Phi, psi and omega in degrees: 000116186282167181294323175305311188295314180301325178292321177286328177296316181282323180282333175297332177297338181261005188235030177239141197218168159101190185194165183194144183241351176235148175293142182296144177097356174279097189289153177242111186281149174055047178294119183282155167288133187228151176286156180289331174298318180301312187298317182286326175294329175293314180300326188300333178300332186256017170296124186264123178236131183210138182290320180228150186217130175226119186234140171227145183180201179229150184230139180235117179252125177240122182211131175055044179069013181239135192240138187223135182231137185205153172283141183239139179225128180230136168231142184210146172230129185309132172061023186220293188203153178232123179234139177219153173211162180225137181235154175236120178051044185078350179258138182285130172263327177200154178217138179237143172231132179236131172249186175288354173227352183218165178229131177228139183222134184252123171267103184290322188291320179257003178060044183228165176209161172221156177224133184217161168298157184295336176304343186300316189287318178306314182290330180290324175282326181067030185240005182214146182221030178301324186068007182256117189288324183290327181291319179302311177304306186297328177302311180302320185296312181294324176305312178297320179284341180101008184281148174296149177251155172064016176285137183251311179206194188265010185263087178234147172286134184242125173240146180261120183229071188311133015264024181244158158261136179255116174255134178217153183193155175252132185226103174055049176083012182231122173277117180250140177224143174222131172258127182237137178299130191286344181259314188255351180062036167267149180294121175261320186212149177228138177227123179238133178234131178275126183284121184081355186252352180060033178238144182211156172220133176220134178235146168231158188222151178218173171061061178275126179236161181272138167253004180148188180304115178057029176237111185239154188216130174274129179261347178234120186225156173225143176226128181245119178242154170206140177207155177297326183291323189250342187074211181271130177231124178238136189232128168249136181227136184233099179287134174256329188220137173221123176232137180231151173066028172233117177313140177225156177282132182237110179243136180205116176214144186265111175301145185294337176282356183278140181269135180280134178234164180262000000 
């Protein structure tokens, strides 16, 4: 397992988003045309906010006709830290720590590590240009929780594509699209395309379960990424356990014998 693969396995855990409460193919008859303001107001009731998050599951990565499956673990504290690890056959392959200004990753297999500003993830994806480190961190936080990204105001183009509403808009060189369940108004899919940059990211979600009153979480997710540097990358994530608002231990230390890489 190469350094690049471990990086994508660890970081891809933080780049899967969204939610859904009905199985695909279940049609909603007579879906009415709605304004984007109405749709976004309905979606807002499902905005998930949590001080602590603890997730366990499996991740599968497909790139260049190669497939890798590993156990996945994510722990997070709001506006503070995001921690993730991947394991193969019980052995930890990589661990990542993201703070409001930096990202660190340990490669256990090759005894190496790297450290970069948090903008590294944004630049790697090429899909955001806020330049605000705290905003970059909060975007990742929202991605883990399944909240929609880059929503600016209520002025979106709306198309009815039963059983979904499709919202679309261009924002600062980024084409954004959202597919929203027409009955429950939960977010089903997001698609971001960098105009002129030939980069894209699309997520779809399944198996929506309740975490409490108006708190929903997608347990099965798919992410499709493309960039000239990495080619096509497909990630599948299946969460087995989700716990929110209960403090968890977050440990991260780099062994002195590990070599730093860029």
